[in-house]
C-alpha positions in Angstrom: -0.7 5.1 51.2 -1.1 2.1 48.9 -4.3 3.4 47.5 -2.9 6.7 46.8 0.1 5.1 44.9 -2.4 2.9 43.1 -4.2 5.8 42.1 -1.2 7.6 40.8 -0.2 4.5 38.9 -3.6 4.0 37.2 -3.6 7.8 36.2 -0.1 7.6 34.7 -1.1 4.6 32.8 -4.0 6.5 31.5 -2.1 9.4 30.3 0.4 7.0 28.7 -2.3 5.2 26.9 -3.9 8.6 25.9 -0.7 9.8 24.4 0.2 6.4 22.7 -3.6 6.2 21.1 -3.2 9.7 19.6 -0.4 12.0 20.1 -0.7 15.0 22.5 -1.9 18.0 21.1 0.5 20.1 19.0 0.5 23.5 17.3 1.9 23.1 13.7 2.6 26.1 11.7 0.9 24.7 8.8 -1.9 21.9 8.1 -2.0 20.8 4.6 -5.0 18.6 3.6 -4.4 17.0 0.0 -7.1 15.3 -1.7 -6.6 13.3 -4.9 -9.9 13.2 -6.7 -10.8 9.7 -7.8 -7.6 8.1 -6.3 -8.2 4.3 -5.5 -6.2 2.8 -2.8 -4.7 0.1 -5.0 -2.8 2.8 -7.0 -0.4 3.4 -4.3 0.9 -0.2 -4.6 0.3 -1.1 -8.1 2.6 1.7 -9.3 5.0 1.1 -6.3 7.9 0.3 -8.2 7.6 3.4 -10.6 7.1 6.1 -7.8 10.0 8.0 -6.2 11.1 8.1 -2.9 9.9 11.8 -2.0 6.2 11.6 -3.0 3.6 9.1 -1.9 6.4 6.7 -0.5 7.8 9.6 1.8 4.2 9.9 3.1 3.9 6.0 3.6 7.4 5.5 5.3 7.6 8.6 7.3 3.8 8.7 8.2 1.0 6.7 9.3 -1.0 4.8 6.7 -4.5 3.3 7.3 -4.9 0.5 4.9 -8.6 0.2 5.3 -10.3 3.6 5.0 -13.7 3.6 3.7 -16.8 5.8 3.0 -19.9 4.9 4.8 -22.3 6.7 2.6 -23.6 6.7 -1.2 -23.6 8.0 -3.5 -19.7 8.4 -3.7 -19.2 11.6 -5.5 -16.9 14.5 -5.4 -18.9 17.0 -3.5 -20.0 14.6 -0.6 -16.5 13.2 -0.4 -14.9 16.4 0.1 -17.5 17.7 2.6 -17.3 14.6 4.7 -13.6 14.9 4.8 -13.5 18.3 6.2 -16.6 18.1 8.4 -16.3 14.7 10.1 -19.8 13.7 9.2 -21.9 12.1 6.3 -24.3 13.7 3.9 -27.3 12.9 6.2 -25.6 15.5 8.6 -23.8 17.9 6.4 -26.4 18.0 3.6 -24.2 17.7 0.5 -25.9 14.7 -1.0 -24.3 14.8 -4.4 -22.7 17.2 -6.8 -26.2 18.4 -7.6 -29.6 17.3 -6.6 -33.4 17.8 -7.2 -34.6 20.4 -4.8 -38.0 19.1 -4.0 -39.2 22.5 -2.6 -38.5 24.3 -5.6 -38.8 21.5 -8.1 -35.4 22.2 -9.8 -32.1 20.8 -9.9 -29.4 22.6 -7.8 -25.8 22.6 -8.0 -24.1 22.0 -4.7 -22.2 25.3 -4.5 -24.2 27.6 -6.8 -25.2 31.0 -5.2 -26.6 33.8 -7.2 -26.3 36.2 -4.2 -22.5 36.4 -5.1 -20.6 37.7 -8.1 -17.7 36.2 -10.0 -14.4 37.7 -9.1 -11.7 37.3 -11.9 -14.1 36.2 -14.6 -16.9 38.0 -16.3 -19.3 35.0 -16.5 -21.3 33.2 -13.7 -18.4 30.6 -12.9 -17.6 32.4 -9.7 -21.3 32.7 -8.5 -20.5 30.4 -5.7 -20.7 29.7 -1.9 -20.5 26.9 0.6 -24.2 27.8 2.0 -25.6 24.5 1.1 -23.3 22.7 3.6 -25.0 23.0 6.9 -22.2 22.2 9.2 -18.7 23.6 10.1 -15.3 22.4 9.0 -11.9 21.8 10.3 -10.9 25.2 9.2 -14.0 26.9 10.4 -13.3 25.5 14.0 -9.7 26.4 13.5 -10.4 30.1 12.9 -13.2 30.1 15.6 -10.7 28.9 18.3 -8.4 31.9 18.0 -10.5 34.9 16.9 -9.8 34.5 13.2 -6.0 34.6 13.4 -5.7 31.4 11.4 -5.7 31.5 7.7 -7.6 29.1 5.6 -6.9 28.8 1.9 -8.6 26.1 -0.4 -7.2 25.3 -3.8 -8.7 23.1 -6.7 -9.5 23.3 -10.5 -12.9 22.2 -9.7 -15.2 25.0 -7.8 -16.8 22.5 -5.5 -13.5 20.8 -4.5 -12.2 24.3 -3.6 -15.3 25.8 -1.9 -16.6 22.8 0.5 -13.0 21.9 2.1 -12.7 25.7 2.8 -15.8 25.8 4.8 -17.7 29.0 5.8 -14.9 31.0 7.1 -12.1 30.6 4.4 -9.9 33.4 3.6 -9.8 32.4 0.1 -11.1 29.6 -2.3 -9.7 29.3 -5.8 -10.9 27.4 -8.8 -10.3 27.7 -12.5 -12.8 29.0 -15.1 -13.2 27.7 -18.6 -10.3 29.9 -19.8 -8.0 28.3 -17.3 -7.7 31.4 -15.1 -8.1 31.2 -11.3 -11.2 32.8 -10.0 -13.1 33.0 -6.7 -16.3 34.6 -5.5 -17.3 37.8 -4.0 -18.3 35.5 -0.9 -14.6 35.7 -0.1 -13.1 39.0 -1.4 -14.1 42.0 -3.6 -11.0 41.6 -5.8 -8.4 39.0 -6.9 -5.1 39.3 -4.8 -2.3 40.7 -7.1 -0.5 37.5 -6.7 -3.4 35.6 -8.2 -3.7 38.2 -11.2 0.0 37.6 -11.8 -0.4 33.8 -11.9 -3.1 34.4 -14.5 -0.9 36.4 -16.7 2.2 34.3 -16.2 0.8 30.6 -15.8 -2.8 30.4 -17.0 -4.1 27.1 -18.1 -2.9 27.8 -21.5 0.7 27.7 -20.4 0.3 24.3 -19.0 -1.6 23.0 -21.9 0.7 24.3 -24.6 2.8 21.0 -24.8 1.9 17.4 -25.7 1.3 14.9 -22.9 4.2 12.5 -23.2 4.4 9.4 -21.0 7.3 9.3 -18.5 8.4 6.1 -19.5 8.5 4.1 -22.7 4.9 2.6 -23.4 6.2 -1.0 -23.2 7.1 -0.4 -19.5 3.5 0.3 -18.5 2.9 -3.5 -17.8 0.4 -2.5 -15.0 -2.0 -1.3 -17.5 -3.9 -2.5 -20.6 -2.4 -1.5 -24.0 -2.5 2.2 -25.0 -4.6 1.5 -28.1 -8.0 -0.1 -26.9 -11.6 0.1 -27.1 -12.3 1.3 -23.6 -11.4 4.9 -23.5 -13.1 8.0 -24.7 -11.7 10.3 -27.3 -11.4 14.0 -27.3 -13.0 15.9 -30.3 -9.6 16.9 -31.9 -8.0 13.4 -31.4 -8.4 10.4 -34.0 -7.8 8.0 -31.1 -7.1 8.1 -27.3 -3.5 7.2 -27.6 -0.2 8.7 -26.6 1.2 11.3 -27.3 -1.9 13.5 -26.5 -1.6 16.6 -28.4 -3.5 19.9 -26.9 -2.1 22.4 -29.5 -5.3 22.6 -31.3 -7.3 23.5 -28.1 -8.4 27.0 -28.2 -10.0 29.5 -26.0 -13.5 28.7 -27.4 -13.0 25.0 -26.6 -11.5 26.1 -23.3 -8.2 25.9 -21.6 -9.8 24.2 -18.7 -9.1 21.2 -20.6 -6.0 21.1 -18.6 -8.1 19.4 -16.1 -7.7 16.2 -18.4 -4.0 16.2 -18.0 -1.4 15.7 -15.5 -0.3 19.3 -16.2 -3.4 20.2 -14.3 -1.9 18.7 -11.2 1.3 20.7 -11.7 -0.8 23.9 -12.2 -2.7 23.2 -8.8 0.7 22.6 -7.1 2.4 25.7 -8.5 -0.5 27.8 -7.3 -0.5 26.2 -3.9 3.1 27.0 -3.6 2.6 30.6 -4.6 -0.2 30.8 -1.9 2.1 29.8 0.8 4.5 32.6 0.0 2.0 35.3 -0.8 -0.4 34.6 2.1 2.5 34.0 4.4 1.1 30.6 5.6 2.9 29.1 8.5 4.6 32.2 9.4 3.3 33.0 12.9 2.0 31.2 16.2 -1.2 30.4 14.7 -1.7 27.3 12.8 -2.9 27.9 9.1 -4.8 25.6 6.9 -4.0 25.0 3.1 -6.6 22.6 1.5 -5.4 21.2 -1.8 -7.4 18.9 -4.1 -5.9 17.4 -7.3 -8.8 17.2 -9.8 -7.3 15.9 -12.8 -7.0 12.3 -11.7 -10.8 12.3 -11.6 -11.1 13.4 -15.3 -8.4 11.1 -16.5 -10.2 8.3 -14.7 -13.6 9.0 -16.2 -12.1 9.4 -19.6 -9.6 6.6 -19.8 -10.2 4.2 -16.6 -8.4 3.1 -13.8 -6.3 0.5 -15.8 -5.3 2.9 -18.5 -1.7 3.8 -19.4 -2.9 7.3 -18.9 -3.9 6.7 -15.4 -0.6 5.0 -14.5 1.4 7.9 -16.0 -0.7 10.5 -14.3 -0.2 8.9 -10.8 3.6 8.8 -11.5 3.7 12.4 -12.8 1.5 13.4 -9.6 4.1 11.6 -7.3 6.6 13.9 -8.9 4.5 16.9 -8.1 4.0 16.0 -4.5 7.8 15.4 -4.0 8.3 19.0 -5.4 5.7 20.3 -3.1 7.0 18.6 0.1 10.6 19.9 -0.5 9.2 23.4 -1.3 7.1 23.3 2.2 10.1 22.2 4.1 12.3 25.1 2.7 9.7 27.6 3.2 7.7 26.5 6.3 9.9 23.9 8.1 9.2 20.9 9.7 6.4 21.9 11.9 3.8 21.0 9.4 1.0 18.3 9.6 -0.4 16.6 6.4 -2.9 14.3 5.5 -3.6 12.7 2.2 -6.9 11.0 1.1 -9.4 10.8 -1.7 -13.0 12.0 -2.3 -14.0 8.5 -3.7 -12.6 5.6 -5.9 -13.8 4.2 -9.2 -14.9 1.1 -10.9 -13.0 -0.5 -13.8 -14.4 0.2 -17.1 -17.2 -2.5 -17.4 -16.4 -3.4 -21.0 -12.9 -4.0 -19.9 -14.3 -6.3 -17.1 -16.3 -8.1 -19.4 -13.5 -8.9 -21.6 -11.7 -10.1 -18.5 -14.7 -12.5 -17.8 -15.7 -10.5 -14.6 -19.3 -9.8 -14.3 -20.2 -6.2 -15.3 -22.4 -4.2 -17.4 -24.4 -1.0 -18.1 -27.7 -0.1 -16.8 -29.9 2.0 -19.2 -31.5 4.4 -16.5 -33.0 6.4 -19.2 -34.8 3.6 -20.8 -35.9 2.2 -17.2 -37.6 5.8 -16.4 -39.1 6.0 -19.8 -40.6 2.4 -19.5 -42.2 3.3 -15.9 -43.7 6.6 -17.3 -45.1 4.8 -20.6 -46.6 1.8 -18.5 -48.2 4.3 -16.0 -49.4 6.4 -18.9 -51.0 3.3 -20.8 -52.5 1.9 -17.5 -53.6 4.8 -15.4 -53.4 7.7 -17.7 -50.7 9.3 -15.5 -48.3 11.7 -17.2 -44.7 11.4 -15.7 -45.1 9.5 -12.6 -41.4 9.8 -12.1 -40.8 13.4 -11.3 -36.9 13.3 -11.2 -34.3 10.7 -11.9 -30.6 11.4 -10.6 -28.0 10.1 -8.3 -29.3 6.5 -8.7 -32.5 7.7 -7.1 -36.1 8.3 -8.3 -38.5 10.9 -7.0 -42.0 9.9 -7.4 -44.4 12.6 -8.4 -46.8 13.3 -5.4 -48.7 15.8 -7.6 -49.6 12.9 -9.9 -50.4 10.6 -7.2 -52.9 13.0 -5.7 -54.4 14.2 -8.9 -55.2 10.6 -10.1 -55.9 9.5 -6.4 -53.4 6.6 -6.6 -52.6 4.2 -3.8 -48.9 5.2 -3.0 -47.8 1.9 -1.9 -49.2 0.2 -4.8 -47.5 2.8 -7.0 -44.1 2.2 -5.2 -44.4 -1.3 -5.7 -45.2 -1.3 -9.3 -42.4 0.9 -10.1 -40.0 -1.3 -8.2 -41.3 -4.2 -10.3 -40.5 -2.6 -13.4 -37.0 -1.5 -12.4 -36.1 -5.1 -11.4 -36.9 -6.1 -15.0 -33.8 -4.5 -16.1 -30.4 -6.2 -16.1 -27.9 -5.3 -13.6 -30.4 -4.4 -10.6 -29.3 -6.0 -7.3 -32.2 -4.2 -5.2 -34.2 -1.2 -4.9 -34.5 0.5 -1.5 -37.3 2.7 -0.3 -35.5 5.5 1.5 -38.1 6.5 3.7 -38.6 2.9 5.1 -34.9 2.6 6.2 -34.3 2.6 9.8 -31.3 1.7 12.0 -31.0 -1.8 13.5 -31.0 -5.0 11.6 -30.3 -3.5 8.0 -27.8 -4.3 5.4 -24.4 -2.4 5.1 -25.6 -1.0 1.9 -29.0 0.1 3.4 -26.9 1.9 6.1 -24.9 3.7 3.5 -28.0 5.0 1.9 -29.2 6.2 5.3 -25.8 8.0 5.8 -26.3 9.6 2.4 -29.9 10.6 2.7 -31.2 14.1 3.3 -34.8 15.1 3.5 -35.8 17.3 0.3 -32.6 16.5 -1.4 -32.8 12.7 -1.9 -35.3 10.7 -3.7 -37.8 8.0 -2.7 -36.3 5.0 -4.2 -32.6 4.1 -4.4 -31.5 1.8 -7.2 -28.6 -0.5 -6.1 -26.8 -2.1 -9.2 -24.9 -5.2 -9.1 -21.0 -5.0 -8.5 -19.2 -4.0 -11.7 -22.4 -2.2 -13.3 -22.7 1.4 -13.8 -25.3 3.8 -15.3 -25.5 4.4 -19.1 -21.7 5.1 -19.9 -20.4 3.4 -23.1 -16.6 4.0 -22.8 -14.5 5.3 -19.9 -15.9 4.8 -16.2 -17.5 6.6 -13.2 -18.2 5.9 -9.5 -20.9 6.5 -7.1 -21.8 3.0 -5.7 -21.1 1.6 -2.2 -18.8 -1.2 -3.3 -15.2 -1.2 -2.2 -14.0 0.1 -5.5 -15.8 3.3 -4.9 -15.6 3.5 -0.9 -11.9 2.2 -0.3 -9.3 5.0 -0.5 -5.9 6.0 0.8 -5.6 7.7 4.1 -2.2 8.8 5.3 -1.0 11.1 8.0 2.5 12.7 8.1 4.4 15.2 10.1 4.1 17.1 13.5 2.5 14.7 16.1 2.3 11.6 13.8 4.4 8.5 14.6 5.4 5.9 11.8 3.3 3.1 11.2 0.3 1.6 9.5 -2.9 -0.1 10.5 -5.4 -2.7 8.9 -8.3 -1.8 10.9 -11.2 -0.5 9.2 -11.6 3.3 9.8 -14.1 5.7 8.3 -13.3 9.0 6.2 -15.5 11.0 8.6 -12.8 10.2 11.3 -10.3 12.5 9.5 -11.7 15.7 10.8 -11.9 14.8 14.5 -8.5 13.1 14.4 -7.1 16.5 13.1 -9.1 18.4 15.6 -7.7 16.2 18.3 -4.2 16.5 17.3 -4.2 20.4 17.1 -6.4 20.8 20.2 -9.5 22.5 18.5 -13.1 21.9 18.8 -14.7 19.1 16.5 -16.7 20.5 13.4 -20.1 20.9 14.8 -21.7 18.1 12.9 -19.1 15.5 13.7 -20.2 11.9 14.0 -16.7 10.4 13.3 -14.1 9.5 16.1 -10.5 10.4 16.5 -8.0 7.6 15.2 -5.3 6.0 17.1 -1.8 5.7 15.7 -0.9 2.3 17.3 
């Protein structure tokens, strides 16, 4: 009897622990995934005092914040970030190694979602000839639809095509992005014609509608104390502007220039939010017993970050305005769907501060001239060995050595490799050069492991150039991302809503853990390439 009681006690403890570590399976009416493109973790608290109570703060105060969520692969770009979030694995598994890569089988550069087998829907050019075919695994949405014979709906929305297509997975009911003219479009992969509600949005609220006003800061410029001055030497300038300062006037933007320039403004986030809200109503998301998925990516923060930098007044104002859009969206969902909604919010990568700004702040930083590096390698091999273009391709911080040249000139591969590495290391800013095929598990550096996680045979290069912290490739003004340093890998991760208790954690977690966590919460199979693990809300 005592043994039976002991067994029951242990069993009860197990179930209590299981329920405490991650809430029991739930059936929310709607799952909303929110990705803020290029949102650094520190934005949440750097601008805290200027944020309202119903946007980011609502998620943090009413949900669960993971304070130390990081990517474990490089390069840290938009496409691999979105693919990792929704698939639960790294590029070594899902195959999306970058926004574009050099396909060694065909010796051409391929864009991650290009697919000429499909036609553009909603536009007459090739901007809709896309599909998720290059992603080699399933996603949260795919498994959700497989779990109930396709009764769940999956809709994915972003201004960028790749940020709409990859989160939607292979079975999405619709993925929408904008074309050059600021109109919402899609691919025949998903449908034959645009739904009438999308056509109506293109008539009543295209990009031109949102771009028809100036970008004025929410607060007086003197109150943006967290940012460097508006008039500085760190930011890029649009063709129609004399200098990159407020107010930003877009009245001279024409159809020829492209109304997609809304991507460079906070109004692009509002455009995305409005379209997502219309999708909820017209697609009747969250209106039956089957959980639906709405994937939203806010692309403008990335464009603003590249153009103006993480410490710009523009970035601060854009985050504040996005906070207002989130508050409006949460209120809309509550009114139209109710409380049975599960949210998560994260970013596809972060960004480094503008190196020129860091230098002025006496922080080590700089610019690596990758073009000059490749030219020097090729010229030295030409003069020393008569070899034409020993470097077949340079992209994504990687070099592909021409095996055709190695064979043609009967060169020793190991010698060639070592000589190229020697030349690369002559350049300022280079920390190390890794030989991708030689990287194995075991006693390797953290950075080498990130290279392994981002490596996919046939889509990745032979040599990976690791720059020193604060250094970037080639750019003069503005900034970028792609490294394995914390400013690029550390991003927000917040869960809120059905099945999530309030709290926070300092433990290091991986972005690939999001998909299995969601799968566990809503009781569906993990995406089939998952290497992440369900997170605990402790």
